[in-house]
All heavy atoms as TSV, in Angstrom:
chain	resi	resn	atom	element	x	y	z
A	1	MET	N	N	-8.864	-144.849	-79.713
A	1	MET	CA	C	-8.655	-143.531	-80.355
A	1	MET	C	C	-7.345	-143.605	-81.120
A	1	MET	O	O	-6.356	-144.135	-80.677
A	1	MET	CB	C	-8.651	-142.446	-79.339
A	1	MET	CG	C	-8.421	-141.111	-80.000
A	1	MET	SD	S	-8.441	-139.855	-78.831
A	1	MET	CE	C	-6.963	-139.072	-79.255
A	2	ARG	N	N	-7.379	-143.076	-82.290
A	2	ARG	CA	C	-6.161	-142.976	-83.130
A	2	ARG	C	C	-5.505	-141.588	-83.068
A	2	ARG	O	O	-6.173	-140.625	-82.599
A	2	ARG	CB	C	-6.578	-143.306	-84.604
A	2	ARG	CG	C	-7.185	-144.643	-84.706
A	2	ARG	CD	C	-6.126	-145.684	-84.713
A	2	ARG	NE	N	-6.705	-147.028	-84.870
A	2	ARG	CZ	C	-6.281	-148.070	-84.268
A	2	ARG	NH1	N	-5.271	-148.006	-83.459
A	2	ARG	NH2	N	-6.841	-149.188	-84.471
A	3	ALA	N	N	-4.290	-141.566	-83.506
A	3	ALA	CA	C	-3.526	-140.326	-83.446
A	3	ALA	C	C	-4.234	-139.187	-84.283
A	3	ALA	O	O	-4.232	-138.037	-83.878
A	3	ALA	CB	C	-2.136	-140.567	-84.030
A	4	HIS	N	N	-4.854	-139.553	-85.419
A	4	HIS	CA	C	-5.544	-138.503	-86.190
A	4	HIS	C	C	-6.721	-137.907	-85.428
A	4	HIS	O	O	-7.057	-136.740	-85.628
A	4	HIS	CB	C	-5.950	-139.038	-87.546
A	4	HIS	CG	C	-7.090	-140.022	-87.568
A	4	HIS	ND1	N	-6.846	-141.345	-87.364
A	4	HIS	CD2	C	-8.377	-139.805	-87.736
A	4	HIS	CE1	C	-8.026	-141.935	-87.398
A	4	HIS	NE2	N	-8.967	-141.041	-87.593
A	5	GLU	N	N	-7.343	-138.698	-84.602
A	5	GLU	CA	C	-8.421	-138.113	-83.771
A	5	GLU	C	C	-7.926	-137.108	-82.786
A	5	GLU	O	O	-8.610	-136.085	-82.453
A	5	GLU	CB	C	-9.205	-139.243	-83.078
A	5	GLU	CG	C	-9.929	-140.144	-84.037
A	5	GLU	CD	C	-10.525	-141.352	-83.391
A	5	GLU	OE1	O	-9.819	-141.979	-82.544
A	5	GLU	OE2	O	-11.676	-141.690	-83.656
A	6	ALA	N	N	-6.765	-137.288	-82.254
A	6	ALA	CA	C	-6.185	-136.343	-81.371
A	6	ALA	C	C	-5.852	-135.047	-82.080
A	6	ALA	O	O	-6.094	-133.935	-81.580
A	6	ALA	CB	C	-4.905	-136.913	-80.669
A	7	LEU	N	N	-5.363	-135.169	-83.304
A	7	LEU	CA	C	-5.095	-133.966	-84.130
A	7	LEU	C	C	-6.368	-133.260	-84.379
A	7	LEU	O	O	-6.387	-132.025	-84.302
A	7	LEU	CB	C	-4.391	-134.375	-85.442
A	7	LEU	CG	C	-2.910	-134.772	-85.345
A	7	LEU	CD1	C	-2.469	-135.278	-86.689
A	7	LEU	CD2	C	-2.054	-133.572	-84.893
A	8	SER	N	N	-7.437	-133.974	-84.738
A	8	SER	CA	C	-8.689	-133.367	-85.062
A	8	SER	C	C	-9.311	-132.656	-83.851
A	8	SER	O	O	-9.862	-131.568	-83.991
A	8	SER	CB	C	-9.676	-134.403	-85.671
A	8	SER	OG	O	-9.200	-134.922	-86.823
A	9	ALA	N	N	-9.199	-133.295	-82.717
A	9	ALA	CA	C	-9.837	-132.709	-81.534
A	9	ALA	C	C	-9.113	-131.440	-81.098
A	9	ALA	O	O	-9.721	-130.526	-80.700
A	9	ALA	CB	C	-9.773	-133.731	-80.381
A	10	GLY	N	N	-7.784	-131.450	-81.277
A	10	GLY	CA	C	-7.023	-130.207	-80.915
A	10	GLY	C	C	-7.327	-129.062	-81.820
A	10	GLY	O	O	-7.271	-127.936	-81.398
A	11	GLY	N	N	-7.614	-129.345	-83.107
A	11	GLY	CA	C	-7.887	-128.300	-83.978
A	11	GLY	C	C	-9.379	-127.944	-84.164
A	11	GLY	O	O	-9.737	-127.174	-85.002
A	12	SER	N	N	-10.188	-128.546	-83.363
A	12	SER	CA	C	-11.637	-128.319	-83.519
A	12	SER	C	C	-12.199	-127.320	-82.567
A	12	SER	O	O	-13.467	-127.300	-82.334
A	12	SER	CB	C	-12.339	-129.680	-83.298
A	12	SER	OG	O	-12.196	-130.122	-81.939
A	13	GLY	N	N	-11.381	-126.435	-82.097
A	13	GLY	CA	C	-11.907	-125.362	-81.251
A	13	GLY	C	C	-11.774	-125.533	-79.766
A	13	GLY	O	O	-12.195	-124.695	-78.974
A	14	ALA	N	N	-11.188	-126.602	-79.317
A	14	ALA	CA	C	-10.936	-126.758	-77.863
A	14	ALA	C	C	-9.895	-125.737	-77.472
A	14	ALA	O	O	-8.856	-125.606	-78.035
A	14	ALA	CB	C	-10.482	-128.174	-77.574
A	15	PRO	N	N	-10.196	-124.923	-76.419
A	15	PRO	CA	C	-9.277	-123.913	-76.027
A	15	PRO	C	C	-7.948	-124.369	-75.439
A	15	PRO	O	O	-6.943	-123.644	-75.494
A	15	PRO	CB	C	-10.070	-123.091	-74.976
A	15	PRO	CG	C	-11.064	-124.072	-74.484
A	15	PRO	CD	C	-11.380	-125.008	-75.654
A	16	THR	N	N	-7.902	-125.550	-74.874
A	16	THR	CA	C	-6.641	-126.090	-74.323
A	16	THR	C	C	-6.597	-127.568	-74.604
A	16	THR	O	O	-7.551	-128.227	-74.977
A	16	THR	CB	C	-6.674	-125.896	-72.680
A	16	THR	OG1	O	-7.709	-126.689	-72.177
A	16	THR	CG2	C	-6.770	-124.450	-72.361
A	17	GLN	N	N	-5.370	-128.094	-74.439
A	17	GLN	CA	C	-5.213	-129.534	-74.565
A	17	GLN	C	C	-6.000	-130.326	-73.533
A	17	GLN	O	O	-6.430	-131.348	-73.813
A	17	GLN	CB	C	-3.746	-129.906	-74.524
A	17	GLN	CG	C	-2.917	-129.443	-75.693
A	17	GLN	CD	C	-1.506	-129.802	-75.699
A	17	GLN	OE1	O	-0.999	-130.311	-74.684
A	17	GLN	NE2	N	-0.747	-129.527	-76.772
A	18	GLU	N	N	-6.042	-129.738	-72.327
A	18	GLU	CA	C	-6.893	-130.378	-71.301
A	18	GLU	C	C	-8.296	-130.555	-71.719
A	18	GLU	O	O	-8.972	-131.549	-71.539
A	18	GLU	CB	C	-6.770	-129.642	-69.951
A	18	GLU	CG	C	-5.379	-129.774	-69.318
A	18	GLU	CD	C	-4.471	-128.615	-69.719
A	18	GLU	OE1	O	-4.722	-127.864	-70.676
A	18	GLU	OE2	O	-3.362	-128.516	-69.108
A	19	ALA	N	N	-8.805	-129.436	-72.354
A	19	ALA	CA	C	-10.187	-129.487	-72.781
A	19	ALA	C	C	-10.402	-130.508	-73.916
A	19	ALA	O	O	-11.397	-131.209	-73.956
A	19	ALA	CB	C	-10.664	-128.103	-73.219
A	20	ALA	N	N	-9.434	-130.572	-74.838
A	20	ALA	CA	C	-9.541	-131.544	-75.918
A	20	ALA	C	C	-9.524	-132.995	-75.361
A	20	ALA	O	O	-10.249	-133.863	-75.819
A	20	ALA	CB	C	-8.361	-131.389	-76.879
A	21	ALA	N	N	-8.668	-133.201	-74.335
A	21	ALA	CA	C	-8.601	-134.578	-73.737
A	21	ALA	C	C	-9.952	-134.908	-73.057
A	21	ALA	O	O	-10.469	-136.044	-73.247
A	21	ALA	CB	C	-7.492	-134.617	-72.701
A	22	ARG	N	N	-10.494	-133.953	-72.369
A	22	ARG	CA	C	-11.816	-134.203	-71.705
A	22	ARG	C	C	-12.862	-134.470	-72.746
A	22	ARG	O	O	-13.694	-135.340	-72.618
A	22	ARG	CB	C	-12.201	-132.980	-70.877
A	22	ARG	CG	C	-11.579	-132.895	-69.539
A	22	ARG	CD	C	-12.272	-131.935	-68.609
A	22	ARG	NE	N	-12.308	-130.554	-69.166
A	22	ARG	CZ	C	-11.308	-129.666	-69.067
A	22	ARG	NH1	N	-10.249	-129.963	-68.338
A	22	ARG	NH2	N	-11.428	-128.477	-69.623
A	23	ARG	N	N	-12.856	-133.723	-73.871
A	23	ARG	CA	C	-13.784	-133.873	-74.891
A	23	ARG	C	C	-13.783	-135.312	-75.530
A	23	ARG	O	O	-14.803	-135.883	-75.871
A	23	ARG	CB	C	-13.564	-132.860	-76.019
A	23	ARG	CG	C	-14.509	-132.902	-77.160
A	23	ARG	CD	C	-14.329	-131.773	-78.133
A	23	ARG	NE	N	-15.058	-132.013	-79.243
A	23	ARG	CZ	C	-14.757	-131.536	-80.424
A	23	ARG	NH1	N	-13.684	-130.802	-80.611
A	23	ARG	NH2	N	-15.548	-131.724	-81.485
A	24	LEU	N	N	-12.593	-135.890	-75.579
A	24	LEU	CA	C	-12.397	-137.253	-76.140
A	24	LEU	C	C	-12.508	-138.327	-75.075
A	24	LEU	O	O	-12.475	-139.481	-75.342
A	24	LEU	CB	C	-11.025	-137.355	-76.817
A	24	LEU	CG	C	-10.882	-136.475	-78.093
A	24	LEU	CD1	C	-9.413	-136.489	-78.489
A	24	LEU	CD2	C	-11.811	-137.008	-79.152
A	25	GLY	N	N	-12.636	-137.880	-73.789
A	25	GLY	CA	C	-12.741	-138.851	-72.702
A	25	GLY	C	C	-11.401	-139.607	-72.398
A	25	GLY	O	O	-11.457	-140.750	-72.068
A	26	LEU	N	N	-10.366	-138.897	-72.598
A	26	LEU	CA	C	-9.020	-139.488	-72.389
A	26	LEU	C	C	-8.247	-138.843	-71.246
A	26	LEU	O	O	-8.465	-137.638	-71.030
A	26	LEU	CB	C	-8.141	-139.325	-73.635
A	26	LEU	CG	C	-8.529	-140.036	-74.925
A	26	LEU	CD1	C	-7.657	-139.651	-76.030
A	26	LEU	CD2	C	-8.431	-141.539	-74.670
A	27	PRO	N	N	-7.428	-139.580	-70.575
A	27	PRO	CA	C	-6.494	-138.922	-69.624
A	27	PRO	C	C	-5.583	-137.975	-70.403
A	27	PRO	O	O	-5.242	-138.193	-71.578
A	27	PRO	CB	C	-5.653	-140.087	-69.072
A	27	PRO	CG	C	-6.430	-141.285	-69.354
A	27	PRO	CD	C	-7.253	-141.021	-70.568
A	28	TYR	N	N	-5.218	-136.898	-69.735
A	28	TYR	CA	C	-4.394	-135.891	-70.406
A	28	TYR	C	C	-3.129	-136.441	-70.973
A	28	TYR	O	O	-2.721	-136.113	-72.105
A	28	TYR	CB	C	-4.128	-134.753	-69.382
A	28	TYR	CG	C	-3.220	-133.645	-69.958
A	28	TYR	CD1	C	-3.685	-132.833	-70.984
A	28	TYR	CD2	C	-1.987	-133.352	-69.412
A	28	TYR	CE1	C	-2.885	-131.851	-71.497
A	28	TYR	CE2	C	-1.236	-132.394	-69.885
A	28	TYR	CZ	C	-1.645	-131.619	-70.955
A	28	TYR	OH	O	-0.877	-130.589	-71.467
A	29	ASP	N	N	-2.398	-137.286	-70.255
A	29	ASP	CA	C	-1.138	-137.878	-70.744
A	29	ASP	C	C	-1.337	-138.732	-71.997
A	29	ASP	O	O	-0.546	-138.698	-72.919
A	29	ASP	CB	C	-0.459	-138.711	-69.638
A	29	ASP	CG	C	0.112	-137.874	-68.524
A	29	ASP	OD1	O	0.261	-136.686	-68.690
A	29	ASP	OD2	O	0.284	-138.411	-67.420
A	30	THR	N	N	-2.436	-139.489	-71.990
A	30	THR	CA	C	-2.731	-140.294	-73.152
A	30	THR	C	C	-3.030	-139.361	-74.374
A	30	THR	O	O	-2.520	-139.641	-75.479
A	30	THR	CB	C	-3.950	-141.177	-72.900
A	30	THR	OG1	O	-3.659	-142.037	-71.824
A	30	THR	CG2	C	-4.302	-142.025	-74.135
A	31	TYR	N	N	-3.809	-138.366	-74.177
A	31	TYR	CA	C	-4.091	-137.410	-75.228
A	31	TYR	C	C	-2.787	-136.834	-75.827
A	31	TYR	O	O	-2.589	-136.759	-76.995
A	31	TYR	CB	C	-4.977	-136.320	-74.779
A	31	TYR	CG	C	-5.189	-135.198	-75.771
A	31	TYR	CD1	C	-5.966	-135.343	-76.854
A	31	TYR	CD2	C	-4.461	-134.021	-75.656
A	31	TYR	CE1	C	-6.070	-134.381	-77.828
A	31	TYR	CE2	C	-4.561	-133.004	-76.659
A	31	TYR	CZ	C	-5.402	-133.198	-77.691
A	31	TYR	OH	O	-5.478	-132.201	-78.660
A	32	ARG	N	N	-1.886	-136.417	-74.934
A	32	ARG	CA	C	-0.629	-135.756	-75.393
A	32	ARG	C	C	0.232	-136.770	-76.106
A	32	ARG	O	O	0.835	-136.438	-77.158
A	32	ARG	CB	C	0.153	-135.208	-74.219
A	32	ARG	CG	C	-0.626	-134.098	-73.549
A	32	ARG	CD	C	0.120	-132.882	-73.220
A	32	ARG	NE	N	1.536	-132.924	-73.280
A	32	ARG	CZ	C	2.291	-131.940	-73.800
A	32	ARG	NH1	N	1.624	-130.924	-74.253
A	32	ARG	NH2	N	3.542	-132.015	-73.787
A	33	ARG	N	N	0.219	-138.018	-75.703
A	33	ARG	CA	C	1.014	-139.033	-76.425
A	33	ARG	C	C	0.429	-139.240	-77.833
A	33	ARG	O	O	1.144	-139.313	-78.804
A	33	ARG	CB	C	1.038	-140.403	-75.675
A	33	ARG	CG	C	1.887	-141.411	-76.268
A	33	ARG	CD	C	2.046	-142.663	-75.478
A	33	ARG	NE	N	0.759	-143.351	-75.395
A	33	ARG	CZ	C	0.029	-143.452	-74.240
A	33	ARG	NH1	N	0.441	-142.918	-73.153
A	33	ARG	NH2	N	-1.138	-144.093	-74.218
A	34	ARG	N	N	-0.903	-139.392	-77.914
A	34	ARG	CA	C	-1.517	-139.576	-79.219
A	34	ARG	C	C	-1.337	-138.344	-80.114
A	34	ARG	O	O	-1.158	-138.475	-81.358
A	34	ARG	CB	C	-2.999	-139.822	-79.009
A	34	ARG	CG	C	-3.272	-141.115	-78.218
A	34	ARG	CD	C	-3.224	-142.390	-78.991
A	34	ARG	NE	N	-3.304	-143.593	-78.217
A	34	ARG	CZ	C	-4.425	-144.084	-77.732
A	34	ARG	NH1	N	-5.592	-143.563	-77.996
A	34	ARG	NH2	N	-4.387	-145.179	-76.993
A	35	LEU	N	N	-1.436	-137.193	-79.548
A	35	LEU	CA	C	-1.183	-135.972	-80.313
A	35	LEU	C	C	0.229	-135.920	-80.877
A	35	LEU	O	O	0.411	-135.619	-82.068
A	35	LEU	CB	C	-1.439	-134.753	-79.422
A	35	LEU	CG	C	-1.226	-133.351	-80.026
A	35	LEU	CD1	C	-2.239	-133.171	-81.233
A	35	LEU	CD2	C	-1.475	-132.272	-79.016
A	36	ARG	N	N	1.231	-136.254	-80.057
A	36	ARG	CA	C	2.595	-136.333	-80.532
A	36	ARG	C	C	2.741	-137.328	-81.687
A	36	ARG	O	O	3.390	-137.103	-82.657
A	36	ARG	CB	C	3.551	-136.676	-79.336
A	36	ARG	CG	C	4.952	-136.748	-79.701
A	36	ARG	CD	C	5.592	-135.352	-79.861
A	36	ARG	NE	N	5.727	-135.102	-81.301
A	36	ARG	CZ	C	5.877	-133.844	-81.803
A	36	ARG	NH1	N	5.831	-132.788	-81.065
A	36	ARG	NH2	N	6.023	-133.683	-83.097
A	37	GLN	N	N	2.138	-138.508	-81.525
A	37	GLN	CA	C	2.174	-139.552	-82.536
A	37	GLN	C	C	1.575	-139.032	-83.838
A	37	GLN	O	O	2.128	-139.221	-84.920
A	37	GLN	CB	C	1.430	-140.813	-82.125
A	37	GLN	CG	C	2.201	-141.574	-81.039
A	37	GLN	CD	C	1.312	-142.712	-80.454
A	37	GLN	OE1	O	0.111	-142.782	-80.627
A	37	GLN	NE2	N	1.893	-143.586	-79.748
A	38	GLY	N	N	0.429	-138.370	-83.732
A	38	GLY	CA	C	-0.209	-137.821	-84.918
A	38	GLY	C	C	0.646	-136.732	-85.605
A	38	GLY	O	O	0.749	-136.701	-86.798
A	39	LEU	N	N	1.245	-135.896	-84.795
A	39	LEU	CA	C	2.111	-134.875	-85.387
A	39	LEU	C	C	3.302	-135.487	-86.061
A	39	LEU	O	O	3.689	-134.991	-87.155
A	39	LEU	CB	C	2.600	-133.882	-84.341
A	39	LEU	CG	C	1.537	-132.905	-83.801
A	39	LEU	CD1	C	1.991	-132.158	-82.585
A	39	LEU	CD2	C	0.991	-131.984	-84.850
A	40	ASP	N	N	3.871	-136.476	-85.444
A	40	ASP	CA	C	5.063	-137.176	-86.077
A	40	ASP	C	C	4.659	-137.852	-87.391
A	40	ASP	O	O	5.364	-137.743	-88.385
A	40	ASP	CB	C	5.624	-138.299	-85.085
A	40	ASP	CG	C	6.360	-137.655	-83.942
A	40	ASP	OD1	O	6.676	-136.454	-83.897
A	40	ASP	OD2	O	6.561	-138.416	-82.947
A	41	LEU	N	N	3.509	-138.528	-87.417
A	41	LEU	CA	C	3.055	-139.115	-88.648
A	41	LEU	C	C	2.674	-138.121	-89.741
A	41	LEU	O	O	3.070	-138.274	-90.900
A	41	LEU	CB	C	1.786	-139.955	-88.419
A	41	LEU	CG	C	2.068	-141.203	-87.535
A	41	LEU	CD1	C	0.780	-141.927	-87.126
A	41	LEU	CD2	C	2.928	-142.191	-88.314
A	42	LEU	N	N	2.124	-136.954	-89.350
A	42	LEU	CA	C	1.840	-135.902	-90.287
A	42	LEU	C	C	3.125	-135.369	-90.880
A	42	LEU	O	O	3.237	-135.131	-92.104
A	42	LEU	CB	C	1.000	-134.813	-89.621
A	42	LEU	CG	C	0.708	-133.581	-90.474
A	42	LEU	CD1	C	-0.100	-133.968	-91.709
A	42	LEU	CD2	C	-0.032	-132.561	-89.677
A	43	CYS	N	N	4.080	-135.123	-90.030
A	43	CYS	CA	C	5.368	-134.537	-90.511
A	43	CYS	C	C	6.049	-135.539	-91.471
A	43	CYS	O	O	6.609	-135.117	-92.515
A	43	CYS	CB	C	6.297	-134.218	-89.347
A	43	CYS	SG	S	5.828	-132.781	-88.461
A	44	GLU	N	N	6.024	-136.797	-91.157
A	44	GLU	CA	C	6.573	-137.834	-92.051
A	44	GLU	C	C	5.865	-137.846	-93.380
A	44	GLU	O	O	6.529	-137.945	-94.439
A	44	GLU	CB	C	6.548	-139.201	-91.361
A	44	GLU	CG	C	7.085	-140.336	-92.256
A	44	GLU	CD	C	8.554	-140.234	-92.556
A	44	GLU	OE1	O	9.305	-139.484	-91.843
A	44	GLU	OE2	O	8.997	-140.868	-93.553
A	45	ALA	N	N	4.548	-137.795	-93.353
A	45	ALA	CA	C	3.799	-137.851	-94.656
A	45	ALA	C	C	4.100	-136.566	-95.492
A	45	ALA	O	O	4.267	-136.702	-96.688
A	45	ALA	CB	C	2.297	-137.902	-94.337
A	46	LEU	N	N	4.135	-135.454	-94.825
A	46	LEU	CA	C	4.485	-134.207	-95.582
A	46	LEU	C	C	5.896	-134.233	-96.132
A	46	LEU	O	O	6.127	-133.744	-97.278
A	46	LEU	CB	C	4.336	-132.947	-94.656
A	46	LEU	CG	C	2.844	-132.691	-94.353
A	46	LEU	CD1	C	2.786	-131.541	-93.296
A	46	LEU	CD2	C	1.997	-132.288	-95.564
A	47	TRP	N	N	6.788	-134.812	-95.404
A	47	TRP	CA	C	8.197	-134.977	-95.829
A	47	TRP	C	C	8.248	-135.851	-97.023
A	47	TRP	O	O	8.904	-135.575	-98.044
A	47	TRP	CB	C	9.106	-135.441	-94.699
A	47	TRP	CG	C	10.539	-135.567	-95.117
A	47	TRP	CD1	C	11.257	-136.709	-95.212
A	47	TRP	CD2	C	11.449	-134.494	-95.549
A	47	TRP	NE1	N	12.547	-136.416	-95.676
A	47	TRP	CE2	C	12.675	-135.091	-95.851
A	47	TRP	CE3	C	11.278	-133.147	-95.702
A	47	TRP	CZ2	C	13.667	-134.331	-96.305
A	47	TRP	CZ3	C	12.387	-132.390	-96.103
A	47	TRP	CH2	C	13.553	-132.933	-96.453
A	48	GLN	N	N	7.569	-137.002	-97.022
A	48	GLN	CA	C	7.544	-137.936	-98.153
A	48	GLN	C	C	6.845	-137.240	-99.374
A	48	GLN	O	O	7.314	-137.464	-100.472
A	48	GLN	CB	C	6.762	-139.192	-97.757
A	48	GLN	CG	C	7.508	-140.056	-96.769
A	48	GLN	CD	C	8.805	-140.547	-97.249
A	48	GLN	OE1	O	9.001	-140.906	-98.462
A	48	GLN	NE2	N	9.851	-140.532	-96.428
A	49	TRP	N	N	5.866	-136.478	-99.122
A	49	TRP	CA	C	5.190	-135.755	-100.235
A	49	TRP	C	C	6.195	-134.751	-100.875
A	49	TRP	O	O	6.231	-134.611	-102.066
A	49	TRP	CB	C	3.952	-135.078	-99.732
A	49	TRP	CG	C	3.084	-134.472	-100.787
A	49	TRP	CD1	C	3.238	-134.551	-102.142
A	49	TRP	CD2	C	1.894	-133.715	-100.576
A	49	TRP	NE1	N	2.247	-133.900	-102.788
A	49	TRP	CE2	C	1.417	-133.364	-101.828
A	49	TRP	CE3	C	1.211	-133.331	-99.450
A	49	TRP	CZ2	C	0.191	-132.634	-102.003
A	49	TRP	CZ3	C	0.071	-132.550	-99.616
A	49	TRP	CH2	C	-0.419	-132.244	-100.893
A	50	GLU	N	N	6.944	-134.068	-100.022
A	50	GLU	CA	C	7.956	-133.120	-100.505
A	50	GLU	C	C	8.955	-133.810	-101.422
A	50	GLU	O	O	9.370	-133.329	-102.419
A	50	GLU	CB	C	8.566	-132.361	-99.371
A	50	GLU	CG	C	9.729	-131.442	-99.763
A	50	GLU	CD	C	9.247	-130.175	-100.397
A	50	GLU	OE1	O	8.065	-129.846	-100.254
A	50	GLU	OE2	O	10.047	-129.563	-101.034
A	51	LEU	N	N	9.400	-134.997	-100.910
A	51	LEU	CA	C	10.470	-135.751	-101.643
A	51	LEU	C	C	9.891	-136.421	-102.919
A	51	LEU	O	O	10.633	-136.451	-103.947
A	51	LEU	CB	C	11.022	-136.804	-100.740
A	51	LEU	CG	C	11.825	-136.313	-99.534
A	51	LEU	CD1	C	12.301	-137.490	-98.659
A	51	LEU	CD2	C	13.029	-135.457	-99.959
A	52	HIS	N	N	8.689	-136.979	-102.834
A	52	HIS	CA	C	8.216	-137.868	-103.891
A	52	HIS	C	C	7.018	-137.404	-104.585
A	52	HIS	O	O	6.602	-138.019	-105.613
A	52	HIS	CB	C	7.970	-139.271	-103.377
A	52	HIS	CG	C	9.178	-139.874	-102.634
A	52	HIS	ND1	N	10.294	-140.289	-103.284
A	52	HIS	CD2	C	9.440	-140.048	-101.329
A	52	HIS	CE1	C	11.164	-140.777	-102.498
A	52	HIS	NE2	N	10.636	-140.591	-101.248
A	53	GLY	N	N	6.371	-136.348	-104.148
A	53	GLY	CA	C	5.113	-135.858	-104.720
A	53	GLY	C	C	3.944	-136.644	-104.203
A	53	GLY	O	O	4.074	-137.616	-103.500
A	54	PRO	N	N	2.783	-136.188	-104.515
A	54	PRO	CA	C	1.525	-136.703	-103.907
A	54	PRO	C	C	1.002	-137.970	-104.682
A	54	PRO	O	O	-0.139	-138.046	-104.954
A	54	PRO	CB	C	0.523	-135.598	-104.044
A	54	PRO	CG	C	0.974	-134.858	-105.282
A	54	PRO	CD	C	2.438	-134.980	-105.267
A	55	ASP	N	N	1.890	-138.914	-104.997
A	55	ASP	CA	C	1.452	-140.117	-105.701
A	55	ASP	C	C	0.754	-141.009	-104.744
A	55	ASP	O	O	1.384	-141.692	-103.922
A	55	ASP	CB	C	2.704	-140.795	-106.341
A	55	ASP	CG	C	2.339	-142.009	-107.115
A	55	ASP	OD1	O	1.173	-142.324	-107.307
A	55	ASP	OD2	O	3.290	-142.670	-107.592
A	56	GLU	N	N	-0.562	-141.088	-104.862
A	56	GLU	CA	C	-1.384	-141.900	-103.942
A	56	GLU	C	C	-1.264	-143.426	-104.200
A	56	GLU	O	O	-1.530	-144.211	-103.347
A	56	GLU	CB	C	-2.835	-141.478	-104.062
A	56	GLU	CG	C	-3.102	-140.066	-103.566
A	56	GLU	CD	C	-4.512	-139.694	-103.673
A	56	GLU	OE1	O	-5.318	-140.553	-103.771
A	56	GLU	OE2	O	-4.778	-138.474	-103.684
A	57	ASN	N	N	-0.834	-143.806	-105.401
A	57	ASN	CA	C	-0.709	-145.203	-105.760
A	57	ASN	C	C	0.555	-145.863	-105.146
A	57	ASN	O	O	0.587	-147.078	-105.084
A	57	ASN	CB	C	-0.721	-145.372	-107.271
A	57	ASN	CG	C	-2.042	-144.912	-107.877
A	57	ASN	OD1	O	-3.072	-145.169	-107.235
A	57	ASN	ND2	N	-2.035	-144.313	-108.966
A	58	ARG	N	N	1.504	-145.056	-104.817
A	58	ARG	CA	C	2.793	-145.629	-104.276
A	58	ARG	C	C	2.632	-145.802	-102.808
A	58	ARG	O	O	2.404	-144.827	-102.077
A	58	ARG	CB	C	3.929	-144.657	-104.610
A	58	ARG	CG	C	5.251	-145.229	-104.318
A	58	ARG	CD	C	6.407	-144.286	-104.581
A	58	ARG	NE	N	6.060	-143.374	-105.664
A	58	ARG	CZ	C	6.828	-142.343	-106.028
A	58	ARG	NH1	N	7.940	-142.130	-105.475
A	58	ARG	NH2	N	6.474	-141.559	-107.048
A	59	ARG	N	N	2.892	-147.005	-102.362
A	59	ARG	CA	C	2.807	-147.271	-100.882
A	59	ARG	C	C	4.178	-146.974	-100.266
A	59	ARG	O	O	5.191	-147.493	-100.681
A	59	ARG	CB	C	2.425	-148.755	-100.650
A	59	ARG	CG	C	2.247	-149.033	-99.211
A	59	ARG	CD	C	1.853	-150.484	-99.037
A	59	ARG	NE	N	1.878	-150.826	-97.599
A	59	ARG	CZ	C	0.796	-150.898	-96.912
A	59	ARG	NH1	N	-0.347	-150.621	-97.360
A	59	ARG	NH2	N	0.939	-151.209	-95.632
A	60	ARG	N	N	4.131	-146.180	-99.204
A	60	ARG	CA	C	5.374	-145.907	-98.554
A	60	ARG	C	C	5.523	-146.766	-97.305
A	60	ARG	O	O	4.584	-146.913	-96.562
A	60	ARG	CB	C	5.354	-144.421	-98.071
A	60	ARG	CG	C	5.037	-143.489	-99.202
A	60	ARG	CD	C	6.101	-142.446	-99.401
A	60	ARG	NE	N	5.644	-141.448	-100.350
A	60	ARG	CZ	C	5.757	-141.618	-101.630
A	60	ARG	NH1	N	6.258	-142.705	-102.122
A	60	ARG	NH2	N	5.385	-140.652	-102.466
A	61	THR	N	N	6.683	-147.359	-97.130
A	61	THR	CA	C	6.897	-148.148	-95.999
A	61	THR	C	C	7.854	-147.539	-94.940
A	61	THR	O	O	8.162	-148.107	-93.955
A	61	THR	CB	C	7.437	-149.544	-96.371
A	61	THR	OG1	O	8.661	-149.381	-97.111
A	61	THR	CG2	C	6.445	-150.356	-97.282
A	62	THR	N	N	8.247	-146.326	-95.260
A	62	THR	CA	C	9.120	-145.625	-94.366
A	62	THR	C	C	8.392	-145.344	-93.078
A	62	THR	O	O	7.264	-144.816	-93.084
A	62	THR	CB	C	9.584	-144.317	-94.963
A	62	THR	OG1	O	10.171	-144.590	-96.227
A	62	THR	CG2	C	10.580	-143.571	-94.121
A	63	SER	N	N	8.974	-145.638	-91.968
A	63	SER	CA	C	8.408	-145.340	-90.645
A	63	SER	C	C	9.451	-144.799	-89.764
A	63	SER	O	O	10.546	-145.351	-89.685
A	63	SER	CB	C	7.784	-146.603	-90.076
A	63	SER	OG	O	7.351	-146.290	-88.779
A	64	MET	N	N	9.151	-143.783	-89.053
A	64	MET	CA	C	10.162	-143.201	-88.079
A	64	MET	C	C	10.172	-143.965	-86.774
A	64	MET	O	O	10.992	-143.687	-85.953
A	64	MET	CB	C	9.750	-141.753	-87.787
A	64	MET	CG	C	8.423	-141.554	-87.164
A	64	MET	SD	S	8.079	-139.875	-86.877
A	64	MET	CE	C	8.048	-139.232	-88.499
A	65	TYR	N	N	9.300	-145.029	-86.677
A	65	TYR	CA	C	9.318	-145.803	-85.455
A	65	TYR	C	C	10.040	-147.138	-85.587
A	65	TYR	O	O	9.939	-147.942	-84.694
A	65	TYR	CB	C	7.878	-146.084	-85.001
A	65	TYR	CG	C	7.135	-144.746	-84.716
A	65	TYR	CD1	C	6.141	-144.315	-85.557
A	65	TYR	CD2	C	7.528	-143.971	-83.620
A	65	TYR	CE1	C	5.480	-143.081	-85.272
A	65	TYR	CE2	C	6.891	-142.820	-83.305
A	65	TYR	CZ	C	5.872	-142.333	-84.175
A	65	TYR	OH	O	5.224	-141.209	-83.882
A	66	THR	N	N	10.770	-147.349	-86.704
A	66	THR	CA	C	11.525	-148.600	-86.871
A	66	THR	C	C	12.959	-148.353	-86.600
A	66	THR	O	O	13.494	-147.296	-86.648
A	66	THR	CB	C	11.292	-149.192	-88.298
A	66	THR	OG1	O	11.710	-148.205	-89.236
A	66	THR	CG2	C	9.833	-149.558	-88.491
């Protein structure tokens, strides 16, 4: 499972994070870790968009995990 799946599961109508984890068949701690990773990546992408605009052809190598 990827981080974006955790974001999608959380926003798809699951009433709690525990329910979203069960829906994906993940332990709760794993779901929370993936959700945090997804939120971090989303924030970084939005920040890059704010700084540089939505240029899809430009590859960004900035990573908050390096």
